[in-house]
N, C-alpha and C positions, 0 to 999 in steps of 0.2 A: 499472676506475675511470678516468674522464676526466681528463686533465691540465687544469690551469688554462687553458691556451691553447686546448685543445679545447672546454672548457665556455664560454670567452668567445666562440668562433665559433659554437657551436651553440645557446646558451641565451640568450634575450633577458633573462630574469629575472636570470640571473647577471651579464650585462653591465650592466644598469641598477643592480642592487643594489651591484655592485662599484664602479661610477662614483660613486653617491650616497655610499657609505661612504668612498671616497677623498677626495671633496670635502669630506665631513663632517669627516674627520681633519684636513684642511688648515685648514678654518675654525676648528674647535675649537682646534687647535694655535695659530693666530694670535690668537684671542681669549684663550685661556689664557696665552699668552705676555705679551700686553699687560696682562691682569689682574694676572699675577704680578709683572710689572715695576712696575706701579703700586703694588701692595701693598708690595713690597719697598722701593721708593723712599720710600713714606710711613713705613714703620717705621724705616728708616735715617734720614730726615730728622728724625723726632721724636727718635730716639736722639741724633743729632748736636747738636740744638738743646739738649736738656737736658744732654748731655755738656759742651758749651762753657759753659753757665751754671754748671754744677757746678765745672768746671776754674777758671773765673774767680774763683768764690767761694773755692775752695781756695787759689788763688794769692794772693788778697788777705789771706786769714787768715794764710797763711805769711809773707807779706811783713810783716805787722804783728808776728807772733811774732818774726821775726828783727830787726825794727827796735827792739823793746823788750827784746830779750835782752841780758844782761850776760855778756860773754865777755872774756877776757884774751888768750887765744892760740888757736892752731889746735886744740888738744886740746879746749878748751871748745866751740869752734865745731862741731867734728866731733860732739860729744856732742849739740849742739842738732839738727844734720842727722840723726843717728841717731834721735833722738826722732821727728822728723817722718817718717822713713822706717820706723820700727819698727812702728807701729800706725796705718796710714792709715785714716782714717774711712770707713765704708761709703758708697757712692753712694746716690742717692735710691731705687734699686730693689734695693739689697742685692746688686748685681752686683760682680764682681771689679773692683777698681780699683787700679792700681799707680801709683807715683811714681818719676821718675828726676830726678837732679840732677847737672849737670855744670858744672865751672868754665869760664869764658871763657879765651881764651888769654892775655889781658892781666890776668887776676886775679892778685893777689900771691901769690907761690909759698908764702908763709907760711900762706895761708888756702885753698889749692887743695883741692877735694873733688870726687870723683866717686863716685856711689853710687845704687843702686836698692833698691826695697823687695821682700821676699819672694823673694830669689834670682832676680830678673828679669835676664835678659841685657841688657847694654848695647846689643847690636845690635838690640833691639826698636825703637829709634829710629834711623832711618837718617841717615847723614851729610848726605845732601842736604837733608833736612827740617831737621836741626839748622842747617845753614848758612842756610837760608831764614829760620828762627826768629831767629837771631842778627842778621840784617840787617834785621829788620822790627820796628816798634813796635806792630804789630797782633797780635791773637790769631790764631794759625796752627794748622791742623789737617790731618791726612791719615789714610788708612786704612793699617793695618799689622798686625803680629802680635805677640801676647805670646809671646816666646820665653824659657822658663825653662831655667835651667842643668840641670835634670833631664830636659830634652828635651820637656817639654810645650809645645804650641803652641796658641794661640787666636786668632781674628780679633779685631781691636780698633780703637779710634780713639785717636790720640794728639793731645792739644792741648797747644801750646807757649806758655810765658811766659817773661819775663825777671825774675829777682829782683835787687835791688840792695842790698848790704850796706855800710853806711858803714864805711870803714876796710879792707874786704876786697875789694870790687869786684862784678862782675856774675856771675851764675850763670844757667845754662839750667835752667829748671824745666818739667818735662813730666808731665802727668796722662794716664794710659792707661786707657781704659775697654773692658772685655771685650765683644765682640759674640757670645759663645757662645749666650746665650739667645735673641738675635734670629735667629741661624743655625738653632738648633733650631726656632724658630717657623716660619721660612721653609721649612725642610725638611718640616715637618708640613704646612703649606699647600700646598707643591708636590705632595706625595704625594696629598693630597685632591684637587687639581686633576687629577692623573694618573688617579686611580681614577674621578673624575667624568667625565673625558673618555673613558676606555675604556668605562665603562658607558653613557654617552650614545651613543657610536658604535655599540656593539653593539645598543642599543635602536633606533637609526635604521635600522640594517641589518635587524633582524628586522621592524620595522614596514614598511619598504620591500618586503622579500621577500614578506611575506604579502599586503600590500595590492596590489602589482603582479602577483603571482601570480593574485589573484583578479580583477584588472582584465583580464588577457590570457587568462583561462580561455575566454571566448567565441571569442577568435582561435584558441587551441589547438583548440577544438571545430571551428571553421571549417576549420582545416587537416586535421583528421581526416576531416571530411566530404568535403573536396576529394579527399583520397586514395581514399575509398571511390567517389566519382564517377568518378575516373580509373580505378579497377579495374572499373567497370561497374555499380555499385550506384546506379542513377539515381534511385532512390525515396527515398533518404535525405535528410533536411532538418535544418536547425538548430533547436533550441528556443529561441525568442526570448521574452525577458521585459522589460517596461518600455518606455520611450520615449526612452531616451538615445541618444547617438551610437553605442554598441555595438549597441543594439537596431535602430537604423536600418541598420547594417552587416549585421546578421542578416537582416532583411527583404530587403534588396537581394540578399544571397547566395542566399536561397531563390527570389526571383524569377529570378535568373540560372540557378539550377539547374533551374527548371521550363522556362525557355526553352531551355536546353541539352538537356534531355531531349526536348523536342518537336522541336528541330532534328535531334538524333541519330536519333530515331525516324523522321522524314521521310527523312533520308539513308539509314537502314537500309532502309526500304521501297523508296526509289529504287534502292539498290544491289541489293536482291533482284530487283526488276523488271528492272534492267539485266542481271543474271547469268542470270535466267531467260530473257530476251529472246535473249541471246547463245546460250545453250544450246539453246533451242528452234529458233532460226533455223539454228544450225549443224547440228542433227540433220534439220531439215526440207530443208536444201539438200543433205544426203547423197544422197538418192534421185535427184533430177534431175541432180545432178552426176555420179553413176555412169552415168546414161543418156547424158548429154552426153559423158562421157569415152569410153564405148564407141562412140558415133557418131563421135567425132573420131578414135579409133584406126582406125576402118574407112576414114575419109577419108584419114588419114595413110598408111595402108598402101597406098593407090592413087594417091599423090601423083605418082608417076612417069609416070602417063598424063595428067596435067593440064599445062595450060600453066604456064610458070615462075611467073607471078604468083600463080596459084591454088595451086600446089604450096608456094610460100613462105607463103601464108596458112595452109594446113594445118599447116605446121611451127609458125608462131606460135601457132596455135589450141591445139595439143597442149602447148606450152610454157606458155601462160597458164593452161590447165586444170590442169596439174600444180602451178603456182604457187597457184592458187586452192584446190586440194585441201590443199596444205600449210598455207595460211592457216586453212582450216576445222579441220584437225587440231589446229593450235595454239590456236584458239579453243575447241575442245572440251576441250583439256588445261587451259587456263586456267579454264574453267568448273568443271572437277574440283577444281582447287586452291581456287577461291573456295567451293565447296561442302564443302570438306574431305573429299572423297571419294577423293583419290588415295592409293593403297596401294603398298607395296613388294613386289616378288617377289625375295626375296633368294636369291642363289647365290654360291658360292665361285668366283671367276674370277681369271684372271690379268690384271691391269689393263694390262700392257704389251701383251698380245695385243689387248685392246680398243682401245688407241691405234692399233695397227697396222692393225686392221680399219677403224677410222674413216678413217685416212689413205688406205687403198686405196678405200674407198667414195666419198671425194670426188673421185678421179681428178684430181689437180692436173695442169696442163699441164706441159710440160718446163721452162719458164722459172720455174715456181713450185717452188723448191727448198725442201724441209722436211728439217731435220736433227732426228734423234731421238737422245737420249742416255738410255739405260735400263740398269738392273742387268742383269748376265749371266744371273742366275736368275730364275724367274718371281716376280712380286710379287703374292701371293695376297691377296684382300680379299673381304669379305662385302658384296656390293652388288646392286642391281637392274641387271643388264647393259643393258637397254633404256634406262633412265634415264641411266646413265653415259654410253653411247654418244651419247645425245642431247646431253648437256652438252659432251662432247668435240667433237661435230660443230659445235655452235654456236661454241665457242671457237676451233677450228682454222679453220673457214670464215671466222670473223670476222677472224682474223689474216691469212689468205690474201687476203681482200678488201681489207685496208687496208695491205698490206705494201709498196706503192709499188716493185714489182720488186725487192724485197730478200728475203732468206731469212727463213724462220720456223724458230725453234728450239723443240723440244719436250724437256722434261726430266722424268724420273721419278725421284723419291726416296722413300725410306721409312725409318722407324724402328721402334721396337718396337710402337707402337699406331697410328700414322697413315701415310697415303700421300698424297703431293702430286704433282700433274701440273702443270708450268708451261708456258704457251704464250707465247712472246716473238716479237714482230714488231718491225721497225725502220722502220715507215712513218710515217704522219702523226702518230699519237698523238692526245692530247686534252689539254685544260687542266683546271684544278681544278673549274671550274663544270660541265664536262661529266661529271666523275667522279660527281657527285652524281645525275646522271640516267641513268647507264649502264643500270641494271636497271629503269628505268621502262618501262611497256608502250607500244609503238608510238613510242618515242623513237628518233631517228636522229641521230648525231653531225654529219652533213653531208647534209641531205636534198636539197640542190641538186646534189650531186656524183654522177655515174653511177658505179656499181660493176659489176664483172664478174659478180658473183653477187648477185642481188636477194634480199632477205630480207623477212620480214613485220613486223619490229619487235618481235616477241615472244620472239625466241630467247634473249637474256640473261635476260629476266624468268623464262621457263620453266626455264632452266639454274639459276638461283639458287633457285627453288622445289624443283627436283629435288635440289639439294645439301642444302637444309634438311631434306628428307625423310630423308636419310641422316645427319642430325645433323653435316652438313659445312658448309664455308664456301668462298666464292669471294672471294679478295683480288685487288685490282687496282692497278696503278701505271701511269701514263702521263705523257708530256710532249710538248708540241708539237714536232714534227720529230724526236723520239727514239724514237717507237714506243710500244707498250703491252706490258704483261706481266700475264696473267691466271693465277692459281694456284688450282687446285681441290685442297682438302684434305678427306679423308674419314676416319673411323675404319676401322681394319682389321677390326674385329669388329662384328657387328650389335649395336645398342643401346648402343655405346660413345660416348664424347664426346672432343672434340679438346682435348688437353693441351699439345701443342706442334705446330710445323709444320716439316716437313723443308725446305721451300723458302720463302723469303721473297719477297714481291711486289716489294720494292725491289731492283733490280738491283745487283750488286757493282760 
């Protein structure tokens, strides 16, 4: 199962759907928050308005009751206050309503009284609000909590007034209105808004997923057809319906596929003609070249009887015929690779012995020092000796040719399933751009520079094809002025594949 990060990177449907859902969540949250705040503000403002009106009416009635009450002492006044607190009238909505009465500091000690209704705690009205209420002649209010002695707590609004009793002094009069019903209403509205937002988000996500999935279905088909075209199925086309932008894309894609098929067909025909031309010319040149070689050998054998200039011409002739014969051999081999007619003749051989034979075959001059590091025991491997020798000959002769009067190091290493041969020179090397072209046919790193051993420009290309026939690889490293390192790695056993490489192309 893909992780969300992997799905985000690989699926356009998932990416678009996730983005739209995320944006929808943000928008719904913002709109829902604004709507909830507006609704809660409206409910609270309405409750506050009615509560203030109710409190003012209650304060007036209580003031009238106290003004016309007949009392002689504190006990009788206390009874009047107790009567006011005992059964407070219900509010307009039958919600809980409590009353608190407190004496002013300058109230006569004879008539001081502090009390609340229904076991309401005196701390339900904060000292700060009481101070504001005492210093103001206007109706004051604030949000608070109804805190009962039994521990019950409810949100509420407290509205403050001042009562004046002749002969006794001033009293703080507070009416507290419970907001429990409004809180329950807002909680219910909030739950509905959350459920609606979740449902709306899921609905948007599902609609986006299915709609966008259907919209990009032609694009997915185009990707599938493109993969088939890449695999070589050039006859496949898109099914196009309608006349919209997607249909236009389909028509254009099909036209591109037709043009691509025609171009590839022309190139294949041209390539086949080229391959056939190279193969035919190479074969046709074999016979006259053999005759020319025989004649040149006769002339070369008699060169001592010729004048010096003629003798030198005979030597140049035999040298160039050998070079031309080598080029023909390489061209024939290339034509076999192109025709996929190259086959391996597998034998079990000691690759160390093949390397030594190759070094002896090249006959390096005395100043061309080649150092060989190999295991003491034979390194047996199932290969085609002729092709491996050709690879080694190309790599070693290439290193000798570019070594710039420095030594060439050859290293042989093995592990359980692979064998590597590394050829390292310390000459001119090459840059990163050249590395991409090393195995191209007829490419030379420095065509203007004379080398002591001339090549055909096909050696590395043929060497790479020979390595691939063995399921092997040729890795290369090089740097300007530091030389180059070519590493041939082949499986030890026929039909095997490379799992690891005993020698790294990157020098230590």
